[in-house]
Structure formats: structure tokens, C-alpha cells
N, C-alpha and C positions, 0 to 999 in steps of 0.2 A: 409921740412915746414909741410908736412903731420903729422909726429912724433911729431912736436912741438905743433901742435893742438891737438893730442891726448894726450900729456903729460899734457898740461893745463886743459883738459877736465877733465881727471882723478884726477888732483890736485883738482878741484873744488869738483867733486864727493866725494873725501875724506873728505873735510872739512864739506859737507852738511851731510855725515855719521856721522861725529863727534858731529854736531848739535843733528842729529837723537838719537845716543848713549846717549847724556846728558839727552834728556828727561826721559829715563830710570834710569837715575841716581839719587841716593840721596845726592850726594856730588857735589855742583855747583862748588867749588873751584878745585877738581879734573878733572871734565869736561872742565872747562876754561884751564887748564894746558894742558890736552891732545889736545884740540883745537888749542892751540898756538904752541905746538910741531909739530902738523900736518902742520899748516901754515908756519912755519919756514922750515920746511923740503921742501914744495912746493916752497918757495921762492929761496931757496939755490940751488934746481934742475932744475928751470924754464929754458927755452930757453931766452938768452939775447936778441936774435932777435925777440922775441915774447913773451914778459912778461905778466904777468897776469893785466887783466885791474884793474885799480884803483877802480872803481866804483863796479865792481864785489867783489874785496876783502872786500870793506867797507860794502857791502850787506850781506857778510858771517860773518863778525865781529857783525854786528848788530843782526844778527839771533841768534848767542850765547848768546848774552847779553840779548836778549829777553827771550831765553829759561831759562837763569839762574835766570833772575827777575821773571819768573813765578814759579820757583821751590821755591825760597827763599818765595814767597806770600803762597804757598801750605804749606810750612813747618810752617809758621807763623799760618795759619788758621788751622792745625793740632793742634798746640801747644794750641791754644785758645779753640779748641773743647776737648783736654783732660781736660784743667782748668774747662772748663764749666761742664763736666761730674763729676769730683771730687767734685764741689760746689753742683751740683745737689744731689749727693749721700749723701753728709753732710745735705743737707737742708732736704731730704727726709728721714733721721734717726728719725724725728719727727712722722713720720706715723706708727712706730713700734707700736704695741699695738692696733691700731685703726681698726674699720672696714671699709672696702671698697666694692664697687661695680664692679664688672666685668661681661661683657658679658658670658652668660653660663647659664646652667640649672641643675648643680650638685649642691645639697645643702649640707651645711658644719654644723654640729650639735655643738651648744655651749651650755651648761648646758642643755641640753633636747630641746633645742628650734633651729630650722633652719627657716633662714630668706633669703628673696629674692626681687626682684622687677620686675615690668612690666613696660615697655613704651609702650603707646598706640597711634597709627598713628592718632586716631580720636576717637570721643564719642563713647562710647558702651552701650547697654542696659543690656548686660549680660556679665560677666567676669567670668570665671571658671579657678581654679588652680587644677590639677591634679598633686597628690603626686605619683611617680612611684618607684617600687622597682627597683634595679640594672637589674633584669629580665625582667622590663617593665610593671608589673603588676600595675594596679592602685589599691593604698592601703589606700588613702583617698581623698578626694574632697574638696577644700575651693571655696565656692560662694561669690564673691565679690560684686555681684549686678551690677548695672549701675555706671559707671566711665567715667570721661570726658578724653580729649586728654592729653597727659602727663605722668609723672612718678608716679607710685603707688606701695608702698610698702606692703608686707604681711608677716607673720610669721606662722609658723606650730609647733604645739606640737608634738615633736619627743620622749617623754619620753618612750613611749610604743614601739618605733622601735626596732626590735631584729634582723633584717636580715643583714647579712654580706655585707659590702661595703657600701657607700654612696647612699642615695635616690637622685632622681631627680624630676622635675616638667615638666608639658606642661601646657602653656597657651591656652584657647580658649575665644574670644572676638568677639561678634557679634551685629550688631546695624540693626534693622528690618529684621533681618534673614541674614543680608550680613555679611560676615567675615571682622573684622578689622584688619588691621597689627599691630603686637606686636615684640616686641624685649625682650628676657628673660635676666633677671640679676640676678647674684647671690651674696649673702654677704659673705664676708669671712674676716679673720684677718690677718693683715700684721704681720709676724714674724720678717722678715729682709729686708734690701735693698742691693745692691751690683752694681757693673758696670762689663758688659760683651760686649765685643767687641765695646768699646765705648760709650754704651749705658746703662742706668740705669735700673735695673731690680728689680722687688720686689716678695720677697718669701711669699707666703699665706699658712696659717694654713694647708687648705684641699686639695691643688691641688700642681702643679708644678709651679716654678716662672713665671712671665709674664712681659712685659715689660711694663714701667711705663706709656706709651701712652695708655695701655689697661685700666687703672682705668677709671671708669665712674664717680665717686663719693668718696670722703672721708668723712666718716660719724662720 
């Protein structure tokens, strides 16, 4: 009797293990086939005097069906995500050749002009943009005066810039002597769009590719 109990418990564990294996499988049909083979083997080898409980067997079958259903839903969602990414890249192609704003402080020069923007967290009496060389030296300063909360663009005449490497900028904003929060945005041009790891990426002229979500504005 003891051996019969152990045999039944082992069979139940085998069926449960089959359901666990299914969760890592990408083929629901193959997982169901493995499960049914294990179930049939268990039924063929069970003790006739102590057969597997019907409710227990039904529960195991319900488990494999549930796992299979979840896998099918996952496959459908994966397919939908891939189609969405492809559609997004197709639509994103219209961005090529346009300027965009991304968070950062490195300036990209186009036709002797470098452009950027700053987001102010509050009203500021004084807003100053310092243009920096690659080594961090201040080579020019733009005084934007008093500005309100929100986004403000600026441009710098870079015709006389001769240093190797791209310049950058630093923003200082104050109100009644107190610092005002700022976010630096740099303007760059879109060269191409692509899909990487299931997400759309944007290749810019003056820097490496960025995620589409990093684009703050299309100009």
C-alpha cells in the first residue's frame, strides 16, 4: 500500500513538472503532447487498487490547459508588438531631415549655427547660457534676460568656432538671487530611424542613436 501511494505521488509530481516545463516552452502543442504522454504512462502504471483520484487528474489537465492558453496569449501579444514597432518605424520615417530636441548639452553645428533650448521650472530674472569648449572653457556667453516658466530656445553663431570636437553649453537661471531649476535640451537633425530590440530608435546627425521616447519635440 505504501508503494502504491509513493507511485501515485510520483506520477502527480511528474505531471506537475510537465506543466512547469511548458512555462519555458515556446511550442504549446509540443508541451501538451509531452503532458499527455506522461499522463497516459501514469495511468498505465498506476496501482489498480489505488488509482489516481479523478479530481486530481482533472486539476492537472486544467493546469496544462491554462498554461497553454497563457502561452498563446503571450505569442499573440508578441506578434502585435512586432507589428506595432514596424508601423512606428514606417511612420517615423517622416522625421528624417527634421530637427528634434533631446535632453543634453552637446551642441551640433549646422551651417555655422548651433541651436538648443532650456526648460525653466519657474520664472527667472536672469537666464544665462555659457558656451563651453570640449575642455570645459567658457568661449561665449548668451544673456537671455528674464524668462517665464516653460521652454525657451536659443541659437549661437558658431561660424568662428575652430576647436576640435563639438561645443556644449551650461545654463544658469536665478530669481531674486535663488536658483531656478533647468533642463538643457539640444537641437539635432534626424538622419534615419530603425528598430532595435523591439523598439524604435532615431539616429541623429551629431550623436549616437537615441530611443524614440527620448525625443522631446519635433521641429
